[in-house]
KEKE-3310 file (N, C-alpha, C; in steps of 0.2 Angstrom, whole numbers, plus 5000, padded with zeros to 4 digits):
npx = (4911:4929:4945:4962:4975:4984:4994:5009:5014:5018:5028:5021:5023:5037:5040:5054:5067:5074:5091:5094:5088:5082:5079:5089:5085:5074:5063:5052:5055:5044:5028:5019:5008:5002:4992:4982:4978:4975:4964:4954:4955:4950:4947:4956:4952:4943:4929:4931:4932:4944:4951:4942:4944:4958:4966:4960:4960:4958:4965:4977:4975:4976:4989:5000:4996:4996:5009:5015:5009:5014:5028:5028:5031:5045:5054:5052:5054:5067:5073:5070:5078:5091:5093:5087:5088:5096:5091:5077:5078:5083:5074:5059:5046:5049:5054:5043:5033:5038:5036:5024:5020:5025:5018:5005:5005:5006:4994:4986:4994:4998:5007:5006:5009:5022:5027:5025:5034:5045:5044:5046:5059:5066:5068:5078:5091:5089:5091:5097:5101:5090:5087:5088:5097:5093:5091:5084:5075:5069:5061:5057:5043:5033:5036:5036:5022:5016:5018:5010:4998:4995:4993:4981:4972:4973:4966:4953:4951:4952:4941:4931:4933:4932:4923:4908:4908:4914:4903:4901:4901:4907:4920:4924:4925:4934:4945:4948:4951:4963:4971:4974:4981:4992:4998:5005:5017:5025:5030:5031:5015:5012:5009:4996:4980:4965:4952:4942:4938:4948:4958:4955:4957:4971:4976:4971:4979:4992:4992:4996:5009:5016:5025:5032:5045:5062:5059:5045:5045:5053:5046:5034:5039:5043:5045:5050:5053:5062:5059:5049:5050:5060:5053:5043:5041:5052:5047:5033:5034:5039:5028:5018:5024:5024:5010:5007:5015:5010:4996:4996:5002:4992:4980:4985:4986:4972:4966:4972:4971:4964:4971:4984:4987:4988:4999:5009:5009:5001:4990:4972:4958:4941:4938:4947:4941:4929:4932:4939:4928:4920:4929:4929:4916:4916:4925:4918:4907:4914:4920:4908:4904:4914:4919:4920:4932:4941:4943:4954:4971:4983:4991:4983:4971:4975:4977:4964:4958:4964:4959:4946:4947:4951:4950:4948:4939:4939:4942:4957)
npy = (4916:4915:4916:4920:4907:4906:4899:4889:4896:4900:4911:4921:4917:4924:4934:4940:4940:4954:4960:4968:4972:4983:5001:5012:5024:5028:5019:5020:5015:5017:5023:5037:5041:5030:5022:5031:5033:5020:5017:5020:5011:4997:4979:4968:4955:4940:4946:4959:4975:4979:4967:4961:4969:4974:4965:4963:4960:4971:4981:4981:4989:5002:5002:5009:5022:5023:5022:5033:5044:5041:5043:5056:5063:5071:5065:5051:5048:5052:5042:5031:5034:5034:5022:5012:5015:5010:4997:5000:5008:5000:4989:4992:4986:4974:4979:4986:4976:4966:4972:4970:4957:4957:4968:4964:4953:4958:4961:4950:4939:4924:4927:4941:4952:4950:4950:4964:4970:4966:4972:4985:4984:4982:4995:5001:5005:5016:5031:5048:5063:5076:5085:5098:5098:5094:5082:5065:5051:5035:5029:5040:5047:5054:5052:5038:5035:5042:5034:5023:5029:5031:5018:5015:5025:5021:5009:5013:5021:5012:5005:5015:5018:5006:4997:4996:5011:5014:5018:5032:5028:5015:5019:5025:5014:5006:5014:5015:5002:5001:5008:4998:4990:4998:4999:4987:4988:4993:5006:5024:5030:5043:5052:5047:5049:5049:5046:5044:5057:5065:5059:5063:5077:5077:5071:5080:5091:5086:5086:5098:5099:5090:5085:5084:5072:5065:5051:5050:5056:5048:5036:5040:5041:5028:5016:5004:4990:4978:4960:4957:4946:4931:4920:4923:4921:4927:4930:4932:4943:4953:4955:4959:4970:4983:4985:4984:4995:5006:5005:5006:5019:5026:5023:5027:5041:5044:5041:5048:5061:5076:5088:5083:5077:5089:5094:5086:5088:5082:5077:5075:5070:5072:5061:5052:5051:5045:5033:5027:5026:5017:5006:5004:5000:4988:4981:4980:4972:4960:4956:4954:4942:4933:4919:4922:4920:4921:4934:4939:4942:4929:4925:4930:4924:4911:4914:4918:4905:4898:4904:4901:4888:4888:4886:4897:4912:4926:4943:4952)
npz = (5055:5056:5064:5058:5060:5075:5081:5079:5067:5050:5041:5027:5010:5002:5011:5018:5030:5039:5041:5052:5069:5075:5075:5081:5093:5085:5086:5098:5116:5124:5121:5122:5115:5110:5118:5118:5105:5101:5108:5099:5089:5079:5078:5067:5055:5049:5042:5045:5037:5032:5030:5021:5010:5007:5001:4988:4971:4963:4968:4962:4951:4955:4959:4953:4954:4969:4971:4964:4972:4985:4982:4979:4990:4997:5006:5005:4991:4991:4999:4991:4980:4985:4992:4986:4973:4962:4960:4958:4946:4937:4937:4939:4941:4947:4959:4964:4965:4974:4986:4989:4996:5010:5015:5013:5021:5034:5037:5034:5037:5047:5057:5059:5067:5070:5057:5054:5062:5056:5044:5048:5052:5041:5037:5045:5041:5032:5028:5026:5017:5012:4997:5000:5010:5023:5036:5034:5039:5036:5046:5053:5062:5054:5041:5040:5043:5032:5021:5025:5025:5012:5007:5014:5010:4996:4996:4999:4987:4977:4979:4976:4963:4956:4961:4972:4980:4997:5011:5021:5035:5033:5029:5040:5049:5042:5042:5056:5058:5051:5060:5069:5060:5057:5070:5071:5066:5076:5078:5082:5087:5086:5074:5070:5065:5075:5070:5055:5050:5055:5048:5035:5036:5039:5027:5017:5021:5018:5004:4998:5000:4993:4978:4961:4959:4956:4956:4953:4941:4933:4934:4926:4914:4910:4898:4891:4900:4910:4913:4927:4935:4934:4930:4921:4904:4892:4879:4882:4890:4882:4874:4884:4891:4885:4886:4900:4905:4898:4901:4915:4918:4912:4920:4932:4930:4928:4940:4949:4962:4956:4959:4962:4949:4941:4947:4943:4930:4921:4908:4906:4898:4892:4884:4889:4902:4900:4894:4906:4914:4907:4907:4921:4923:4916:4924:4936:4932:4928:4940:4948:4943:4947:4957:4975:4982:4971:4969:4975:4979:4976:4988:4998:4996:5001:5015:5019:5016:5026:5037:5037:5041:5053:5071:5079:5082:5083:5078:5078)
capx = (4918:4935:4951:4968:4978:4989:5000:5013:5013:5023:5027:5019:5029:5040:5042:5060:5068:5080:5097:5094:5082:5079:5082:5091:5082:5068:5058:5052:5053:5037:5025:5013:5002:4999:4986:4977:4976:4973:4957:4949:4956:4945:4951:4957:4951:4938:4923:4933:4932:4951:4952:4938:4946:4965:4969:4956:4964:4957:4970:4982:4973:4978:4995:5004:4994:4998:5017:5016:5007:5019:5034:5028:5034:5052:5059:5050:5057:5074:5075:5071:5083:5098:5094:5084:5088:5098:5086:5071:5079:5084:5068:5054:5041:5051:5054:5036:5029:5041:5034:5017:5019:5026:5012:4999:5006:5005:4986:4983:4998:4997:5011:5005:5012:5030:5029:5025:5040:5051:5044:5049:5066:5069:5069:5082:5097:5087:5092:5102:5100:5086:5091:5090:5102:5090:5092:5078:5075:5062:5057:5054:5036:5029:5038:5033:5015:5014:5018:5005:4992:4994:4990:4974:4968:4972:4960:4947:4951:4951:4933:4928:4934:4931:4918:4904:4911:4912:4899:4904:4902:4912:4926:4926:4926:4940:4951:4949:4954:4969:4975:4977:4986:4998:5001:5009:5024:5029:5033:5027:5009:5011:5006:4991:4974:4961:4946:4942:4937:4954:4963:4954:4960:4978:4977:4971:4984:4998:4993:5000:5017:5018:5027:5036:5052:5065:5056:5039:5047:5056:5040:5030:5043:5044:5042:5051:5056:5064:5054:5049:5053:5063:5048:5039:5045:5054:5042:5027:5035:5039:5021:5015:5028:5020:5003:5008:5017:5005:4990:4998:5002:4985:4976:4988:4984:4965:4963:4975:4967:4965:4977:4991:4988:4990:5006:5014:5009:4998:4983:4966:4953:4934:4938:4950:4937:4924:4935:4940:4921:4918:4933:4927:4910:4918:4928:4913:4903:4918:4921:4902:4903:4919:4919:4922:4939:4945:4944:4959:4978:4984:4993:4977:4967:4978:4976:4957:4956:4967:4955:4940:4948:4954:4945:4948:4934:4938:4947:4962)
capy = (4918:4912:4920:4916:4903:4910:4895:4886:4900:4901:4918:4921:4916:4930:4939:4939:4943:4959:4959:4971:4971:4989:5007:5015:5031:5029:5015:5022:5010:5018:5028:5040:5042:5023:5020:5036:5032:5013:5017:5021:5006:4991:4973:4965:4948:4939:4950:4966:4978:4979:4960:4960:4974:4976:4960:4963:4961:4977:4985:4982:4994:5008:5002:5014:5028:5023:5023:5040:5048:5040:5046:5064:5065:5071:5060:5044:5048:5052:5036:5026:5036:5033:5016:5007:5018:5006:4992:5003:5011:4994:4984:4995:4982:4969:4983:4987:4970:4963:4976:4968:4951:4959:4973:4960:4948:4962:4961:4943:4933:4921:4930:4947:4956:4949:4953:4971:4972:4965:4977:4991:4983:4983:5002:5004:5009:5020:5038:5052:5070:5078:5089:5105:5097:5092:5075:5062:5044:5031:5028:5046:5045:5057:5049:5031:5035:5044:5028:5019:5033:5030:5012:5015:5029:5017:5004:5017:5024:5006:5004:5021:5018:4999:4993:5000:5015:5014:5023:5036:5023:5010:5023:5026:5008:5004:5018:5013:4995:5003:5010:4992:4988:5002:4997:4981:4990:4994:5012:5029:5031:5050:5055:5043:5052:5045:5044:5046:5064:5068:5057:5067:5083:5076:5069:5086:5095:5084:5086:5104:5098:5085:5088:5080:5071:5061:5045:5050:5058:5042:5031:5042:5040:5021:5013:4997:4988:4971:4956:4958:4940:4927:4915:4926:4920:4933:4932:4934:4949:4957:4957:4962:4976:4990:4985:4985:5001:5011:5005:5008:5026:5029:5022:5032:5048:5045:5039:5053:5067:5081:5093:5080:5076:5095:5095:5082:5090:5076:5078:5070:5073:5069:5054:5048:5050:5041:5026:5025:5024:5011:5001:5003:4996:4981:4977:4978:4966:4954:4954:4951:4935:4929:4917:4927:4919:4922:4941:4941:4940:4922:4924:4932:4918:4906:4916:4917:4898:4895:4907:4897:4881:4889:4885:4903:4916:4933:4947:4955)
capz = (5053:5060:5063:5056:5065:5078:5083:5073:5061:5045:5037:5020:5005:4999:5016:5020:5037:5038:5045:5059:5073:5078:5073:5088:5093:5081:5088:5105:5120:5126:5116:5126:5110:5108:5122:5117:5098:5101:5110:5093:5084:5078:5076:5060:5055:5045:5043:5045:5031:5029:5029:5015:5005:5006:4996:4982:4965:4960:4971:4957:4946:4958:4963:4951:4958:4976:4971:4963:4978:4990:4981:4979:4997:4996:5010:5002:4985:4992:5001:4986:4976:4988:4995:4981:4966:4956:4958:4955:4939:4932:4936:4943:4942:4952:4966:4967:4966:4979:4992:4991:5001:5017:5017:5014:5027:5040:5038:5033:5039:5053:5061:5056:5071:5069:5050:5054:5065:5051:5039:5051:5053:5034:5035:5050:5039:5027:5030:5023:5017:5007:4992:5003:5016:5029:5037:5035:5040:5034:5052:5056:5062:5049:5035:5040:5043:5026:5017:5027:5024:5005:5007:5017:5005:4990:4997:4998:4980:4973:4979:4973:4956:4953:4965:4976:4985:5004:5014:5026:5040:5031:5029:5047:5051:5038:5045:5063:5058:5049:5066:5072:5055:5058:5076:5070:5064:5082:5078:5086:5085:5087:5069:5068:5067:5079:5066:5048:5049:5056:5043:5029:5037:5038:5020:5013:5023:5015:4997:4995:5002:4988:4971:4957:4961:4951:4956:4949:4934:4930:4933:4921:4907:4908:4891:4891:4907:4910:4916:4935:4938:4929:4929:4916:4898:4888:4874:4885:4893:4876:4872:4890:4894:4883:4889:4907:4906:4896:4905:4922:4918:4911:4926:4937:4928:4928:4947:4954:4964:4951:4961:4961:4942:4939:4950:4939:4923:4917:4905:4907:4894:4892:4881:4894:4908:4897:4894:4912:4917:4904:4910:4928:4923:4914:4930:4941:4929:4928:4947:4951:4941:4949:4964:4980:4983:4966:4968:4980:4977:4979:4995:5002:4996:5006:5022:5020:5017:5033:5042:5037:5044:5060:5077:5082:5079:5085:5074:5082)
cpx = (4923:4941:4957:4972:4984:4995:5003:5013:5019:5023:5025:5024:5031:5042:5049:5061:5074:5086:5097:5088:5079:5082:5083:5088:5076:5062:5057:5051:5046:5034:5018:5007:4999:4993:4980:4974:4973:4966:4952:4950:4951:4950:4951:4956:4945:4932:4924:4933:4939:4953:4948:4941:4953:4968:4965:4961:4963:4961:4976:4981:4975:4985:5000:5003:4996:5006:5018:5015:5012:5025:5034:5030:5041:5056:5058:5054:5065:5077:5075:5076:5090:5099:5091:5084:5090:5093:5080:5072:5080:5078:5063:5049:5043:5051:5047:5032:5032:5039:5027:5016:5020:5020:5006:4999:5005:4998:4984:4987:4996:5001:5012:5009:5020:5032:5029:5031:5046:5050:5047:5056:5070:5071:5075:5088:5095:5086:5097:5100:5095:5090:5092:5095:5099:5090:5085:5080:5069:5058:5055:5046:5031:5030:5035:5026:5013:5013:5012:4998:4990:4991:4982:4970:4968:4967:4954:4946:4949:4943:4929:4928:4931:4926:4913:4908:4909:4908:4903:4906:4907:4919:4929:4928:4933:4946:4953:4953:4962:4974:4978:4983:4993:5002:5006:5016:5028:5033:5029:5020:5007:5007:4999:4984:4969:4954:4947:4942:4944:4959:4962:4957:4968:4980:4977:4976:4991:4998:4997:5007:5020:5020:5031:5043:5055:5062:5050:5040:5049:5050:5035:5033:5044:5041:5043:5055:5057:5058:5054:5052:5055:5058:5044:5044:5046:5049:5036:5028:5036:5032:5017:5018:5025:5013:5003:5010:5012:4999:4991:4998:4996:4980:4979:4986:4976:4962:4967:4970:4969:4971:4984:4992:4991:4998:5011:5013:5005:4991:4978:4960:4946:4934:4941:4945:4931:4926:4937:4933:4919:4922:4931:4920:4911:4921:4923:4909:4907:4918:4914:4901:4908:4917:4922:4930:4944:4946:4950:4966:4979:4986:4988:4972:4969:4976:4968:4955:4958:4962:4948:4941:4950:4948:4944:4943:4933:4944:4951:4965)
cpy = (4916:4916:4916:4913:4906:4906:4892:4889:4900:4908:4916:4920:4923:4936:4937:4942:4948:4957:4962:4970:4977:4995:5011:5022:5032:5025:5016:5016:5011:5023:5031:5040:5035:5022:5025:5034:5025:5012:5018:5016:5000:4985:4972:4958:4947:4943:4957:4969:4978:4972:4958:4964:4975:4971:4959:4964:4968:4983:4986:4987:5001:5008:5007:5020:5029:5025:5030:5045:5047:5043:5053:5067:5065:5066:5053:5043:5048:5045:5031:5027:5033:5026:5010:5009:5013:5000:4994:5005:5005:4989:4987:4991:4977:4973:4984:4981:4966:4966:4973:4962:4953:4964:4969:4955:4952:4963:4954:4937:4930:4924:4937:4952:4956:4951:4960:4973:4971:4970:4984:4990:4983:4990:5005:5008:5014:5027:5042:5060:5071:5083:5096:5104:5094:5084:5072:5054:5041:5030:5034:5045:5048:5054:5042:5031:5037:5038:5023:5022:5032:5023:5012:5019:5025:5012:5007:5019:5018:5005:5009:5020:5011:4995:4998:5004:5014:5019:5027:5032:5018:5013:5024:5019:5005:5008:5016:5006:4996:5005:5003:4989:4991:5000:4991:4982:4991:5001:5017:5030:5039:5053:5052:5047:5047:5042:5046:5053:5067:5066:5061:5074:5082:5075:5076:5091:5093:5085:5092:5103:5093:5088:5083:5079:5066:5054:5045:5052:5052:5037:5033:5042:5033:5019:5006:4995:4980:4967:4957:4952:4935:4921:4917:4925:4926:4935:4935:4941:4955:4960:4961:4969:4982:4990:4987:4992:5007:5011:5008:5016:5029:5029:5027:5039:5049:5044:5044:5058:5072:5086:5090:5079:5083:5096:5091:5083:5085:5079:5073:5073:5070:5062:5049:5046:5045:5034:5023:5023:5018:5005:4999:4998:4989:4977:4975:4972:4960:4951:4951:4944:4930:4926:4921:4926:4921:4930:4944:4939:4933:4921:4926:4927:4912:4908:4916:4910:4896:4898:4903:4890:4882:4888:4892:4907:4923:4937:4950:4961)
cpz = (5058:5059:5061:5062:5068:5081:5077:5067:5057:5042:5030:5016:5003:5004:5019:5027:5036:5042:5052:5063:5075:5075:5079:5088:5089:5083:5096:5110:5124:5122:5119:5121:5109:5111:5119:5110:5098:5104:5105:5088:5085:5076:5069:5060:5050:5047:5044:5038:5028:5027:5022:5009:5003:5001:4990:4976:4962:4963:4966:4952:4948:4961:4960:4954:4965:4976:4969:4969:4983:4988:4979:4985:4996:5000:5007:4996:4986:4994:4996:4981:4979:4990:4990:4974:4961:4955:4955:4947:4934:4931:4941:4945:4948:4959:4969:4969:4972:4986:4994:4996:5008:5019:5018:5020:5034:5041:5038:5036:5046:5059:5060:5060:5070:5062:5050:5057:5060:5046:5042:5051:5046:5033:5040:5047:5033:5029:5026:5023:5011:5002:4995:5009:5022:5030:5037:5037:5039:5040:5056:5056:5056:5042:5034:5039:5036:5021:5018:5025:5016:5003:5009:5012:4998:4991:4996:4990:4975:4973:4976:4966:4953:4956:4968:4981:4992:5006:5019:5033:5039:5031:5036:5050:5048:5041:5052:5063:5055:5054:5069:5067:5057:5065:5076:5068:5070:5081:5082:5083:5085:5081:5067:5070:5070:5075:5059:5046:5050:5051:5037:5030:5036:5030:5016:5015:5019:5008:4994:4996:4997:4981:4967:4959:4956:4951:4952:4942:4930:4929:4927:4914:4905:4902:4891:4897:4906:4914:4924:4938:4932:4926:4923:4909:4895:4883:4876:4887:4888:4874:4878:4892:4891:4886:4896:4908:4904:4900:4912:4922:4917:4917:4931:4936:4930:4936:4952:4956:4959:4953:4960:4953:4939:4941:4946:4932:4918:4914:4906:4904:4895:4889:4886:4900:4906:4897:4901:4915:4914:4906:4917:4928:4921:4920:4935:4939:4930:4936:4950:4949:4944:4956:4969:4981:4977:4964:4972:4977:4980:4986:5000:5002:5001:5013:5023:5020:5024:5038:5043:5041:5051:5065:5080:5079:5082:5081:5080:5079)
residu = (MET:THR:CYS:PRO:VAL:ARG:HIS:ALA:ALA:GLN:PRO:LEU:ALA:GLY:VAL:ALA:ARG:PRO:ALA:SER:ASP:ALA:ALA:PRO:GLY:LEU:VAL:PRO:PRO:THR:ASP:PRO:ALA:ARG:ASP:ASP:VAL:MET:ARG:HIS:ALA:LEU:PRO:ILE:GLY:PRO:GLY:SER:LEU:LEU:TRP:GLU:SER:ALA:GLY:ASP:LEU:ARG:GLY:LEU:LEU:VAL:ILE:PHE:ARG:VAL:GLY:LEU:ILE:GLN:ASN:MET:HIS:PRO:ALA:VAL:SER:ARG:ALA:LEU:GLU:GLN:HIS:SER:GLY:GLU:VAL:PHE:LEU:LYS:ASN:PRO:TRP:ASN:ARG:LEU:LEU:ARG:SER:ILE:PRO:PRO:ILE:MET:ALA:SER:ILE:TYR:GLY:PRO:ASP:ALA:GLU:GLN:VAL:GLY:ARG:ARG:VAL:ARG:ASP:PHE:HIS:THR:GLY:ILE:GLY:GLY:GLU:LEU:ALA:ASP:GLY:ARG:ALA:TYR:HIS:ALA:LEU:GLN:PRO:ASP:VAL:PHE:PHE:TRP:THR:HIS:ALA:THR:PHE:VAL:GLU:GLY:VAL:ILE:ALA:ALA:ARG:ALA:HIS:PHE:ASP:THR:PRO:PHE:THR:PRO:ASP:GLU:LYS:GLU:ARG:LEU:TYR:ARG:GLU:SER:ILE:THR:TRP:TYR:SER:ARG:TYR:GLY:VAL:SER:MET:ARG:PRO:VAL:PRO:PRO:ASP:TYR:ALA:SER:PHE:GLN:ARG:TYR:TRP:ASN:ALA:MET:LEU:PRO:THR:LEU:HIS:SER:THR:PRO:ILE:THR:SER:HIS:ALA:LEU:ARG:MET:SER:ARG:THR:PRO:ARG:PRO:PHE:GLU:ALA:ILE:PRO:HIS:GLY:ALA:TRP:ARG:LEU:LEU:ASP:PRO:LEU:VAL:ASN:ARG:SER:SER:ARG:TRP:LEU:GLY:ARG:GLY:THR:LEU:PRO:PRO:ALA:LEU:ARG:ALA:LYS:LEU:GLY:LEU:ARG:TRP:GLY:ARG:LEU:ASP:GLU:ALA:LEU:LEU:ARG:LEU:LEU:ALA:ALA:GLY:VAL:ARG:MET:VAL:PHE:ALA:LEU:LEU:PRO:THR:GLU:TRP:ARG:TYR:LEU:PRO:MET:VAL:ARG:ASP:SER:ARG:ARG:ARG:ALA:ARG:LEU:SER:PRO:PHE:SER:CYS:PRO:ARG)
# end
């Protein structure tokens, strides 16, 4: 196995640079928690579980679910309402899909650490007041880590539903690799649990604090949406739109933790469960027949190809 090329690096396609460089007061010049948490971190690179799992195409089957869980957090939902609401309401799939390249680049990109800082800097101006009048900012440690936690849990959920579930040891390894991933954003490491057992306790403690929000309500009502990208022909999208929206909502309902499904007032019957299991079996069968590299997002396939050609050989 070899590592991604570290020199003469070019950002992954679709990863833009923000206008600002830092969030005053929210990105600590020193972070006492960092050294303590990073003692538990594992490197990311070819052969690591995060490298092998995060960019799997099956993650798209839980992307709506991840978005729902993420936006059940009042501060995350409020940030989207106040700072990206117009874009999200007009073209939700464009808003969602545009977030994928920088997130993937912070794992797979040849300049992953720099991309992580740019992802952080995208959020420097995102703040305001919650409905109850309390202030929030996207880079508050507990808010920013929650969004990351939903991505990590989403990787585990995608495997659980549509592939061979991770073993307890693999979950531990994946989580510790995700600490390295999170460290690339250059934000406070204070909220980061040191191991998977601690992460599970954190996750379970967060679930009761989540609730339906204007963003989740809108997402669950979506029926007709515009083309995510102009490259998609109008005729093709007219056919795809109902399928994409209905199937995404259905998959979201079925793969949500039951407690969150209940909070959102969503129904899920025995027939739904049987159909989901049938779909999952079909997905596993199809992916078992695919060449390994075709199981990944295109941008991730490119990174994996570069890694195979690289002379470097140690995950980071």
